[in-house]
Residue, then its C-alpha position, 0 to 999 in steps of 0.5 A: m499499499k505504501y508503494n502504491d500511494a508513493l506511486a500515485r502522489y508522484q503521478e499526480k505531481i508530474s501530471g502537469i509537466t510537458s516535454q519541451e523540444m530542444v534544437i541541437n546542433m550536431g557539427p560542423q566539426h562533429p566527427s560523425t558528420h564526415g566533414v564540415l556538415r552541420l545538422e540542426l536537430i529538433t529533438d524531443g528528449e532522445i527522439v529527432k522529430e526533424v533534421i535539417p542539413h546545413m551546407g556551405y562550409l566547404h564551397r569551392c567554387f567549382d562551376k565558377h573555376a571551370e568557366s575561368v580556365n580552359f577544358t584541360k586545366t579544369i582537370p585538377f578541379t575535378d579531383r577535388l569533387d570527391y577527393l576520395a575517388s579522384m580517377n573517377n571524377s576525372h574519368a566522367y569529365v574527360m569522357g564528355v569533352e572527348r565525345m564533344l570532340g569526336l575522340g570517343a571512339k578513337i581512344p586506344k584500347r590500352v588507355e581505356y583499360i588502364r582508366i578502368l584499372v585505375c578507377e576500380l582501384n579508386r573505387i575500392a579505396s573509396h568504399l574502404i573509407a566508407i566501411g572503415t568510418y562507418g564502423i568507427d561511427i557506431g563503435a567498431f574500431t578494428p574495421f577502421m584500422w583494417c581498412f585504412r591498412d588495406r587502402e594504403h596499398i592502394m594509395n602507393m599503387l596510384e602514387w606509383a602510377s601518377g606521382s600523387r597519392m590522392l589528386y592525381n591529374y592522370i586521365w587526360i583529354g584524349g589519353l593518359f599522363y603516363d603509361l603504367p609503370v613496369g611492373f604495375e600489372e604484377r604489382c596489381t596481381e599481388f595486391v588482388q591475391y593479398f586483398k581477397p582473404k583480407l576482404k572476407e575477414l572484414d566481411e565476417l568481422l562486421s556483416t554477422n556481428q550482432i551488435f553491428i547488425s542491431r545497430t543498422a538493420n531496420i535503421g534508416v529504411l530507404p523505400a525504392d519509390l522515395a530513393i527514386n523521387y530524391g535522385c538517390s543513386g549509386p549504393m544508396l539506390r542499389a540497397s533499395g533493391i534497384k539494379w541500376d549501375l551506369r557501367r551497365i546502363d550506358g555501357y560507356s568505355v570497356y565495361p561492356e567487354l568486362e564481366f561483373d554483377i550489380p549487387v543489390g540490397n535483399g533485406e537480409m538482416g532487416q527490411l530492404g533499403d536499411c542501413w545494413d544493406r547500404y553497407k553490405v552493398r559496398v562490401d559486395e561492390i568491392k568484390e566485383s571491382l577486384r573481378i574487373i581489376e583481374q580481367c584488365i590486368d589480363r587484357l593489359s598483359k595479353d591483348f593490349k601489351r605495352s610498346p616502345e611505340f605506344d604513346p598515351r598522349a597521342l591524342v591529346p589535343k593542344k587546344v580543345n576547339l569546340k562548336a557552340q553546344d550542350y552536352y550532358v555526361r554521366a558515369e558511375n562514381p563509388k557514391g552514385e551518378l556523377g554528371f557533367y553539363f557543358a554549355t560551350q561557345d565558339r572560337t574559345d576553348i573556355p566553356k560558357r557553363v560547367k555544372a557538376r552533378g554530385p551524387s553525395f548531394n542528392n543522396l544527402s537530400v534524403l537525410p530529413e525523410l530518414g531521420k524523423g522519428v529516430l533515436i539521435a544515435d540511430l541518426i549518426a548511423i544513418l548519415g554514415s551509411i549514406d557515405i558523403v563526401l562535403g567536397e562534392v556537396d559544397r561544390 
C-alpha cells in the first residue's frame, strides 16, 4: 500500500509537466558528419523530430573555376570534388569533352583499360573509407584500422602510376599523363591475391556481428520510390533493390567487354533498404571491382601489351576547339551518378558553363526523410550509411 500511495502521489506531481522540444546542433566539426556539415536537430528527448542539413562551409566554386580556365586546366579541379575517388571524377569529365570532340571511339584500348583499372582501384579505396569510418561511427574500431591498412596499398600503387596519392590529374583528354610503370600489372595481381582473404575477414567481422546488425538492421529504411524521387544513386539506390548501375546501363568505356555483377540489397538482416543493406552493397561492390581489375590486368598483359611505340598522349589536343553546344555526360562513381553539363561557345576553349551533378548532394537530400522519429544515435548510423564527401556537396 505504501508503494502504491507513493506512486500515485508521484504521478499526480508530474501530471502537469510537459516535454519541450530542443534544438541541437550536430557539427560542423562533429566527427560523425564526415566533414564540415551542420545538422540542426529538433529533438524531443532522445527522439529526432526533424533534421535540417546546413551546407556551405566548404564551398570551392568549382563551377566558376571551370568557366574561368580551359577544359584541360579544369581536370585538377574535378579531382577535388569527391577527393576520395579522384580518378573516377576525371574519367567522367574527360569522357564528356572527348565525346564533344568526336574522340570517343578513337581512344586506344590500352588507354581505356588502364583508365578502368585505376578507376576500380580508386572505387575500392573509396568504399574502404566508407566501411571503415562507418564502423568507427557506431563503435567498431578494428575495421577502421584494417580498411586504412589495405587502402594504403592502393594509394601506393596510384602514386606510383601518377605521382600523387589522392589528387592524381592522371586521366587526360585524349589519353593519359603516363603509361603504367613497368611491373604495375604484376603488383596489381599481388594486391588482389593479398586483399581477397582480407576482404573476407572484414566481411565476416562486421556483416554477421550481432552488435553491428542491431545498430544497422531496420534503421534508416529507404523505400525504392523515395530513393527515385530524391534522385539517389549508387549504393544508396541499389541497396533499395533497384539494379541501376551506369557501367551497365550506359555501357561506357570498355565496361561492356567486362564481366561483373551488380549487387543490390535484399533485406537479408532486416528491411530492404536499411543501413545494413547499404553497407553490404559496398562490400559486395568491392568484390566485383576485384573481378574487373583481374580482367583488366589480363587484357593489358595479353591483348594490349605495352610497346615502345605506344604514346598515351598521342590524341591529347593542344587546344580544345568546340562548336557551341550543350552536352551532358554521366558516369558511375563510388557514391553514385556523377554528371557534368557543358555549355560551350564558339572560337574559345573556355566553356560558357560547366555544372557538376554530385551524387553526394542528392543522396544527402533524403536525410530529413530518413531521420524523422529516430534516436539521435541512429541518426549517426543513417548519415554514415549515406557515405557523403563534402567536397562534392559544397561544389
